C-alpha positions, 0 to 999 in steps of 0.5 A, spaced: 174 017 882 168 020 879 163 023 884 156 020 883 151 025 881 147 025 887 154 027 891 156 032 886 156 040 889 151 044 885 151 046 878 155 052 877 160 051 883 167 049 884 169 044 879 174 040 875 178 045 870 174 046 864 177 046 857 178 054 855 174 057 850 177 058 843 183 064 844 183 064 851 190 062 855 191 055 857 190 053 864 195 049 868 195 042 865 190 038 868 185 038 875 188 037 881 188 029 883 185 026 888 188 024 895 191 018 894 187 012 896 189 007 902 193 009 908 198 015 908 204 014 905 211 016 909 215 021 904 222 019 902 227 022 906 229 029 902 233 034 904 230 040 907 227 046 903 223 041 898 216 043 897 217 050 895 220 054 889 228 056 890 228 062 894 232 069 890 239 068 890 238 060 890 244 056 887 240 052 881 239 045 884 240 046 891 235 045 896 232 051 899 230 051 906 223 048 909 217 052 908 221 057 904 215 062 901 212 061 895 212 067 890 206 072 893 199 068 891 195 072 887 188 072 889 184 077 886 187 078 879 181 075 875 184 072 869 181 070 862 179 063 861 177 058 865 180 060 872 176 067 871 170 064 867 169 058 868 168 053 874 174 051 878 176 044 880 172 042 885 165 043 883 161 040 877 167 037 873 168 029 874 176 029 878 175 030 886 178 036 888 182 036 895 176 036 899 173 030 896 176 025 900 172 027 906 166 023 908 160 026 906 157 029 900 163 030 896 166 023 897 165 016 899 171 015 902 171 014 910 176 018 912 180 025 911 185 026 906 190 020 907 186 017 912 188 022 917 185 029 919 192 033 918 195 039 918 199 043 914 201 051 912 205 055 908 206 062 909 200 066 908 201 071 902 201 078 904 195 083 902 191 078 898 191 083 893 187 088 897 186 094 893 190 099 896 189 107 896 194 112 894 196 115 900 201 121 901 208 118 903 206 111 903 210 106 899 206 105 893 204 098 892 206 095 885 201 092 881 193 093 881 188 091 886 182 086 885 178 081 887 178 073 886 173 069 883 170 064 887 168 058 882 163 053 884 167 047 888 166 045 895 172 050 895 174 057 893 178 057 887 180 063 884 184 065 878 189 071 879 195 074 877 202 076 881 201 083 884 205 088 889 210 084 891 214 082 885 213 089 883 216 091 889 222 086 889 227 086 894 223 092 898 220 087 903 227 085 905 231 091 905 232 093 912 236 100 914 239 099 920 242 106 924 249 105 926 254 100 926 253 097 933 253 090 933 251 089 941 248 083 941 242 082 947 244 077 952 239 072 954 236 074 961 232 080 964 232 086 959 236 091 962 237 095 955 229 096 954 228 103 958 221 106 959 219 113 958 214 118 958 212 124 954 205 127 952 204 127 944 197 127 941 192 133 938 186 132 942 181 134 937 184 140 935 190 137 932 191 139 925 191 136 918 197 138 915 197 135 908 190 134 908 187 141 906 186 143 913 189 148 916 194 147 922 190 150 927 184 147 925 179 144 930 177 137 927 171 137 931 169 144 928 165 141 923 162 135 926 154 134 925 149 131 930 149 124 930 156 124 929 162 121 933 168 126 936 175 126 934 178 124 940 185 125 938 190 125 932 197 123 932 203 124 928 209 120 927 215 123 932 220 118 931 226 119 926 225 112 922 230 109 917 230 111 909 225 106 908 220 107 914 218 102 918 212 097 919 207 099 925 205 093 930 198 093 934 194 097 936 192 093 942 187 096 947 189 094 954 184 097 959 185 104 958 191 104 954 192 103 947 199 100 945 203 100 938 210 099 936 214 101 931 222 101 929 225 101 936 220 103 941 213 100 943 209 106 946 202 106 950 197 112 950 191 114 953 185 112 949 181 118 952 186 124 950 191 120 946 197 123 951 203 118 952 203 114 958 209 110 957 214 108 952 219 103 952 225 104 948 228 097 944 236 096 943 235 094 936 229 094 931 222 091 932 221 085 927 215 081 930 209 081 934 203 077 935 196 080 934 193 078 940 196 079 947 195 074 953 188 076 957 192 080 962 195 084 957 202 081 957 205 080 950 212 077 947 215 081 941 221 079 936 227 084 936 233 084 932 239 081 935 244 086 933 244 093 929 248 091 923 246 089 916 247 081 919 242 082 925 236 077 924 230 077 928 232 072 933 231 075 940 224 076 944 222 080 949 216 080 953 212 087 955 207 088 960 203 093 956 199 095 962 205 099 965 210 099 959 215 095 963 220 090 960 220 083 962 224 077 960 228 077 954 232 071 951 235 069 944 231 064 940 234 057 941 236 055 934 234 047 932 239 045 928 243 048 922 236 049 917 233 053 923 233 060 919 231 066 923 231 072 918 224 073 919 219 070 924 212 070 926 209 070 933 202 067 936 199 067 943 194 062 946 194 062 953 200 063 956 204 060 950 207 064 945 209 060 939 215 062 934 214 060 927 220 061 922 223 057 916 223 050 917 222 051 924 219 052 931 219 053 938 214 055 944 215 059 950 211 061 957 209 068 956 210 069 964 217 067 965 220 065 958 221 058 960 221 054 953 215 049 953 217 045 946 221 046 940 222 042 934 217 037 932 218 029 931 218 027 924 218 030 917 213 035 918 215 042 921 211 048 923 213 054 920 207 059 922 201 059 928 194 062 929 193 064 936 187 065 941 182 060 944 187 054 940 194 054 938 193 052 931 200 050 927 201 050 919 206 045 917 211 044 911 213 036 910 219 034 906 218 031 899 221 029 894 218 034 889 219 042 890 213 043 885 208 039 889 209 040 897 205 037 902 202 041 908 199 040 914 194 043 919 194 041 927 191 044 933 197 043 938 197 043 946 199 049 947 203 047 953 206 040 951 206 042 943 203 035 942 198 035 937 190 034 938 189 032 931 192 032 924 189 035 918 193 034 911 190 037 905 191 034 898 198 034 896 200 041 892 195 045 896 198 050 902 196 053 908 196 060 907 192 064 912 187 062 918 181 066 918 178 063 924 181 059 929 174 057 933 170 055 928 177 053 924 176 056 917 183 055 913 185 058 907 189 054 902 192 056 895 195 052 889 199 056 884 193 061 882 187 058 885 185 059 892 180 055 896 177 056 903 175 050 908 172 049 914 174 043 920 170 041 925 173 041 933 175 034 932 180 036 926 175 033 920 173 036 914 166 040 915 165 044 908 168 047 902 166 054 901 162 054 895 160 061 892 156 064 887 159 065 880 162 072 879 163 073 886 170 076 888 173 076 895 178 081 898 180 079 905 186 084 908 191 081 910 197 086 910 200 091 905 205 091 899 210 091 905 208 085 909 212 080 911 212 073 908 213 069 914 207 072 918 202 070 923 196 066 920 191 070 924 192 077 921 187 078 916 181 082 916 175 083 911 173 076 914 169 074 921 166 067 923 161 065 928 159 058 930 156 056 924 157 062 919 163 065 915 163 072 913 167 075 908 167 082 904 167 082 897 172 085 893 170 093 890 165 094 885 167 100 881 162 100 876 158 106 879 160 112 881 164 110 887 167 104 889 162 099 894 162 092 896 158 087 900 158 082 905 157 074 903 155 070 909 157 062 908 154 056 912 160 053 915 156 046 915 154 046 907 159 051 904 153 054 901 152 061 901 146 063 906 145 071 904 149 077 901 148 084 905 150 091 901 154 096 904 151 103 905 151 107 898 158 108 895 162 105 901 166 099 902 165 095 908 169 089 911 168 085 917 173 086 923 170 080 928 164 078 932 161 083 937 156 079 940 151 075 935 153 081 930 158 081 925 162 088 927 164 092 921 168 098 919 165 102 914 171 106 910 171 113 909 170 115 902 169 121 897 165 126 901 163 121 906 166 119 913 167 112 915 165 109 922 164 102 926 157 098 924 154 092 925 151 087 921 145 081 924 147 074 923 141 074 918 144 079 914 139 085 912 141 093 913 148 095 916 147 099 922 152 104 924 155 104 931 160 110 931 159 115 925 166 118 924 165 125 922 164 127 915 169 133 916 175 129 917 174 123 912 180 126 908 184 125 914 181 118 915 183 116 908 190 118 908 192 112 913 196 107 909 195 100 910 190 101 916 189 097 922 182 098 925 180 096 933 174 098 936 174 097 944 170 101 949 165 104 944 171 107 941 175 106 935 182 107 933 185 107 926 193 106 926 197 106 919 201 099 918 206 102 915 210 109 916 214 111 910 216 118 907 220 122 902 224 126 907 224 128 914 219 133 914 214 129 911 216 123 916 214 128 922 208 130 919 205 122 917 199 121 921 200 114 925 193 114 929 186 117 930 181 116 935 173 117 935 168 116 940 162 119 943 
């Protein structure tokens, strides 16, 4: 349906794909078609797994499982031709895009897609192509980084090339297990997770081995007036498998900062970094939510054995205040298609939701009681976002593997019943949830990327419309990030009630990389303002701090990093905690960083630890803390 001129988005925004200039590669044939008219159609029954390409090693013609992740979505590699240079499928073109069946300026139809607000979700693609620096001993991301081009449509559509994960190949799924013990944890209270305590941290006078510093160097010796102190620096003290290990966290609970890795989860004093407790796990830590409960409890995923046949199928509750293990149980399998090679976890209230390929379940954090499992119908959640609401991304059975149907729902965290359902246009897959409240969702389709916001009722609010030439780079995990991952893990984005903030990808045209923060009006989808990072620096939003946007300012060449804020009206970045220039080289060596700011202190942790040999492994810096 052609939009009337008065209802078309502004010129230069997202729009239907244009004919490519002569000599440029052809785009995918045809623009996205508008949502079907009339009442929603029930998809014909099909085998589990339709709506996704065949997984690696899948026999041709054999249906893969529900929710099997697509190949990594290219968000940042700008392509020549219409997807890199021309407006995308939602804007000035005549074909309605995936958001155009909503009431309001984009469409004349009275209801949301297919007459119902609907949910859907695909596994978020790791990395979003956020440029990775080369770090000593870190895994080398395959393929270049880059940015994404927002085209002018009522959605963000970005042309990109597949990066990183395809180059690395099977590395994401490789798990090296120590020993051949096939002990399977038994459901019930955990007796095999054992707490212990031991100190481990350099308190400001730690060394900077491998960073051009002497081993007895005082990290605060070169600190200048106005700069924060290095509170402590921590190095790895765990003998890891050959391929290294992901690092989970950090989470700050009271006066303790906690991280998990391989077969342990440990708490450290926020003041001096000394270890307060360590909980030894019987098998590999394989999943963790991004948030804890309000009283500091968490549920993690661990493998159900130590052999190569073990999968991420057991849950362990841990009180992060004390390091004590609570209940432990195996995830209840819901049928033959319930595959738990990888799971994702999200906590909302007293509920931990478990997503995986083609299925889901939920348990009470306090006692492990099962709350709900497989959903009725042909649509099954495979990933969740937690916090003040429980948001589910679901995959629905279809008769066309190349044309999936996803949906997004808010679920009652106690019963699992949907409060509303939002169904994007067929072919668009839920990728990430950038914010739960307000709800901002990332969608993808082939080489296109789109961001939309939904109202509290689940109905369409707006599709974001960027200025031509802007490229964006949310940071949703490094090159080794799992396909099956919680939806709410991205940094580089933040939102308040009416505004969405996102970092642009690097501009390297000057002497050093720099970028901007762009604010979008969630009611109109249009940009409100842009704020530049400090000169020759990179910034990324972490979350809201009161009314302001909290930012991490990356350490750069001859410049220390730090924590800063940006007013909701834009303007200049204001530093809250200025990290010392003298330790900027150490700060820059952390790989796939996770940054937390709490209680006036900043904590920087590596997202993965890997090294070429045991000696380098034990010299790898894993966490660093700053404060005044």
